[in-house]
C-alpha positions in Angstrom: 54.6 52.2 162.7 53.6 55.1 165.6 50.4 56.0 168.0 48.4 57.8 167.6 49.5 60.8 170.0 52.7 61.1 168.0 50.4 61.1 164.4 48.7 64.3 165.6 52.3 65.8 166.1 53.5 63.9 162.8 50.6 66.0 161.3 51.0 68.6 162.7 54.2 69.3 161.6 53.7 68.1 158.3 54.5 71.0 155.6 54.3 68.9 152.2 52.7 65.8 151.4 54.7 62.6 153.2 56.0 59.6 151.1 53.8 56.9 153.3 52.6 54.1 151.7 51.8 52.5 155.0 51.7 53.4 158.5 50.5 51.0 161.2 48.8 52.5 164.4 48.4 51.3 167.7 49.3 51.8 171.6 46.3 53.7 172.0 42.5 54.3 170.7 42.5 55.5 167.0 40.1 58.3 166.5 38.5 58.8 163.0 39.7 62.3 162.8 43.6 61.7 163.2 43.1 58.6 161.2 41.4 61.5 158.0 44.3 64.1 158.9 47.0 61.3 158.5 45.9 60.1 155.5 45.5 63.6 153.8 49.1 64.2 155.0 50.5 61.0 153.0 50.3 60.3 149.3 47.0 59.1 148.1 46.6 55.7 148.3 48.7 55.4 152.0 47.3 52.1 153.9 46.9 52.8 157.1 46.8 49.9 159.7 45.3 49.5 163.5 47.4 46.9 165.8 46.1 45.8 168.9 47.5 44.1 171.9 48.3 44.2 175.0 52.1 44.1 176.1 51.4 40.1 177.7 49.7 39.3 174.9 53.0 39.7 172.9 51.4 43.5 171.2 50.2 42.3 168.3 46.8 40.2 168.6 44.5 42.2 166.6 44.7 44.2 163.0 42.6 46.3 160.9 43.2 48.3 157.6 41.0 51.4 158.0 38.6 51.9 155.4 37.3 55.7 155.2 34.6 54.9 152.6 33.5 51.6 155.5 34.3 52.6 158.5 32.2 55.7 158.7 30.7 55.4 162.5 33.0 53.7 164.6 36.6 55.5 165.5 39.3 52.7 163.7 38.5 49.5 164.7 40.8 47.4 165.9 40.0 44.6 163.2 40.1 40.4 163.4 42.9 38.5 165.1 46.2 38.4 163.8 47.7 34.5 162.7 47.7 33.0 165.7 46.3 34.9 167.9 42.8 33.9 169.4 40.8 36.1 170.5 36.9 36.7 172.2 34.7 39.1 173.7 33.1 38.0 176.2 30.0 39.3 178.7 30.6 39.4 182.5 29.1 35.7 182.8 32.0 34.3 180.7 29.5 33.9 177.6 30.5 35.2 173.9 28.7 38.8 173.7 26.7 39.1 170.8 27.4 41.1 167.7 26.6 45.0 168.7 27.1 44.1 172.5 30.0 45.3 174.4 31.9 42.7 176.5 35.6 42.1 177.9 38.3 41.2 175.0 40.0 38.2 176.0 43.4 37.3 174.1 45.5 34.2 173.6 48.3 33.3 171.9 51.7 32.0 171.0 54.7 33.2 173.0 52.2 35.1 175.5 53.4 35.4 178.9 51.7 32.6 181.5 51.7 35.5 184.1 53.0 38.2 186.7 56.3 37.5 188.7 55.7 36.8 192.0 51.8 38.3 191.7 50.1 34.8 191.6 46.9 36.7 192.5 46.8 39.2 189.8 48.0 36.2 187.5 45.3 34.0 188.8 42.5 37.1 188.4 43.9 37.7 185.0 45.7 34.6 183.3 42.5 32.5 183.0 41.1 29.4 181.7 37.2 30.1 179.5 35.3 27.2 180.3 34.9 26.1 176.5 38.4 25.0 177.1 37.0 22.4 179.2 35.0 20.6 175.9 35.4 17.2 174.5 38.3 17.2 172.1 41.9 18.4 171.9 42.7 20.9 175.1 45.1 23.9 174.8 46.4 24.4 178.1 47.0 27.8 177.3 45.4 30.5 179.4 43.5 33.5 178.3 44.5 37.1 178.9 41.8 39.1 180.3 42.9 42.6 178.9 40.0 44.8 181.0 39.7 46.2 177.1 35.7 46.8 176.0 35.4 45.7 172.6 32.5 45.0 170.9 31.9 43.6 167.2 31.2 45.9 164.5 30.0 43.6 161.9 31.2 40.4 160.9 35.1 40.3 161.2 35.4 43.9 162.6 36.1 44.4 166.3 36.1 47.7 167.9 37.4 49.4 171.0 35.3 50.9 173.7 37.8 51.8 176.4 39.0 50.3 179.3 37.0 48.4 182.3 38.5 50.0 184.9 40.2 53.5 185.5 43.6 52.0 184.2 
């Protein structure tokens, strides 16, 4: 497992194909050219996974296996929720963003933080309950984490990362 920045160095220093079967990438936006160079540096058939998740949500929330044939017009997608994780892409009014439209990514999963130590204002801003949480039926009292990351659904079950919504 490595960040795309680390992989750039890995690829540049490779003087022979690396005998890797699987590579998991995370921590930064994963650009298609890096994935292509990585695939060319490893043995044929290497599986390359992009994993997404903020520290507050125990890091691995979403995952996507990169396909050079299917992921043509986008950087490497962040994919779909991992087992146990829930994700939502919401517009500024808190409604689900339609497919193809950018929105803010919200995540929730077991073991996730529920706030920031001694930072009640920041906790209230970023660890939230969504209006859908108030619908009849079994209630899940865990908050959602507002990641501050832009995302959109590229195709069913495949979300792409669109950068930060702030200057972080």
